[in-house]
C-alpha positions as CSV (number, residue, x, y, z in Angstrom):
1,X,-45.9,-26.5,20.1
2,X,-42.5,-25.4,21.5
3,X,-42.2,-25.1,25.3
4,X,-40.4,-22.4,27.2
5,X,-36.6,-22.2,26.6
6,X,-34.6,-23.8,29.4
7,X,-30.9,-22.8,29.1
8,X,-28.7,-20.3,27.5
9,X,-28.5,-19.3,23.9
10,X,-25.3,-19.4,22.0
11,X,-25.1,-15.6,22.0
12,X,-25.3,-15.5,25.8
13,X,-22.5,-18.0,26.1
14,X,-20.3,-16.2,23.7
15,X,-20.8,-12.9,25.6
16,X,-19.7,-14.7,28.9
17,X,-16.6,-16.1,27.1
18,X,-15.7,-12.7,25.8
19,X,-16.0,-11.1,29.2
20,X,-13.9,-13.8,30.8
21,X,-11.3,-13.3,28.0
22,X,-11.2,-9.6,28.6
23,X,-10.8,-10.0,32.3
24,X,-8.0,-12.5,31.8
25,X,-6.2,-10.2,29.4
26,X,-6.2,-7.5,32.0
27,X,-5.4,-9.7,35.0
28,X,-2.5,-11.8,33.7
29,X,0.0,-9.1,33.0
30,X,-0.7,-7.6,36.5
31,X,-0.2,-11.1,38.0
32,X,3.1,-11.7,36.3
33,X,4.4,-8.3,37.3
34,X,3.5,-9.1,40.9
35,X,5.3,-12.4,40.7
36,X,8.5,-10.8,39.3
37,X,8.5,-8.2,42.1
38,X,7.9,-10.9,44.7
39,X,10.8,-13.0,43.4
40,X,13.0,-9.9,43.3
41,X,12.1,-9.1,47.0
42,X,12.9,-12.7,48.0
43,X,16.3,-12.6,46.4
44,X,17.0,-9.1,47.8
45,X,16.3,-10.5,51.3
46,X,18.6,-13.5,50.6
47,X,21.4,-11.2,49.5
48,X,21.0,-9.2,52.7
49,X,21.2,-12.4,54.7
50,X,24.4,-13.5,52.9
51,X,25.8,-10.0,53.4
52,X,25.2,-10.5,57.2
53,X,26.9,-13.9,57.0
54,X,29.9,-12.2,55.4
55,X,30.0,-9.5,58.1
56,X,29.8,-12.2,60.8
57,X,32.8,-14.0,59.2
58,X,34.7,-10.7,59.0
59,X,34.0,-9.9,62.7
60,X,35.5,-13.2,63.7
61,X,38.4,-13.5,61.2
62,X,39.1,-9.8,60.3
63,X,39.1,-10.8,56.6
64,X,36.6,-11.8,53.9
65,X,39.1,-14.2,52.3
66,X,38.2,-17.9,52.8
67,X,34.7,-17.1,53.8
68,X,32.3,-20.0,53.3
69,X,30.7,-20.5,49.9
70,X,27.4,-18.8,49.4
71,X,24.4,-20.9,50.0
72,X,21.2,-20.5,48.1
73,X,18.0,-19.4,49.8
74,X,14.7,-21.3,49.6
75,X,12.6,-20.2,46.6
76,X,15.5,-18.5,44.8
77,X,17.4,-21.2,43.0
78,X,14.9,-21.5,40.1
79,X,15.0,-17.8,39.3
80,X,18.4,-16.4,40.5
81,X,22.0,-17.5,40.8
82,X,23.8,-16.1,43.8
83,X,27.5,-15.6,43.5
84,X,30.5,-13.4,44.3
85,X,30.9,-10.6,41.7
86,X,34.7,-10.9,41.1
87,X,37.1,-11.9,43.8
88,X,36.9,-11.5,47.5
89,X,39.7,-9.5,49.1
90,X,40.6,-9.1,52.8
91,X,38.6,-5.9,53.0
92,X,36.0,-6.1,50.2
93,X,33.4,-8.3,48.6
94,X,30.5,-7.9,46.2
95,X,27.6,-10.3,46.0
96,X,25.4,-10.6,43.0
97,X,22.1,-12.2,42.2
98,X,21.8,-12.9,38.5
99,X,18.3,-13.6,37.2
100,X,17.7,-16.7,35.1
101,X,14.9,-18.4,33.3
102,X,11.5,-16.6,33.3
103,X,12.9,-14.0,35.7
104,X,15.6,-13.0,33.2
105,X,13.1,-12.3,30.5
106,X,10.4,-10.7,32.6
107,X,12.5,-8.5,35.0
108,X,13.7,-5.8,32.6
109,X,13.5,-3.1,35.2
110,X,16.3,-4.2,37.5
111,X,18.3,-7.2,36.1
112,X,21.2,-8.3,38.3
113,X,21.2,-7.1,41.9
114,X,24.5,-6.3,43.7
115,X,25.4,-5.9,47.4
116,X,28.9,-5.0,48.6
117,X,30.7,-4.8,52.0
118,X,29.6,-1.2,52.5
119,X,26.0,-2.2,52.2
120,X,25.6,-0.4,48.9
121,X,22.8,-2.0,46.9
122,X,22.7,-1.5,43.2
123,X,21.1,-3.0,40.0
124,X,22.6,-3.6,36.6
125,X,19.9,-1.8,34.5
126,X,21.0,1.8,34.0
127,X,18.4,4.5,34.3
128,X,16.6,2.7,37.1
129,X,16.6,3.9,40.7
130,X,18.5,1.0,42.4
131,X,16.4,1.4,45.6
132,X,13.2,0.7,43.7
133,X,14.7,-2.7,43.0
134,X,15.4,-3.4,46.6
């Protein structure tokens, strides 16, 4: 004589696995989009800090030429490369943050972020409102 069943049937376990798979399929893209935005916000903040460094240098020396090299910010080096966009002149500069690695393939909305001496913030992807990237 068979006793009462203690445990789960195979069908019940398969239903649980299916529900978990569906939830993961919905949650993962949302999570990766959030990570991309968070990294972009971090590098935008870093660019603004480096822009302030350039302005402090200009206030003291009345030129941007010979300004110290750009230093990377914490949490940025694995996903962006900060550099000058072109040459620095006495009265002008342009900073850029170029995505690399996973950020390059996932951030199709904004691409490279730019900041110049006027405080103008732009992005390399056309058709995108640059302020939505900052």
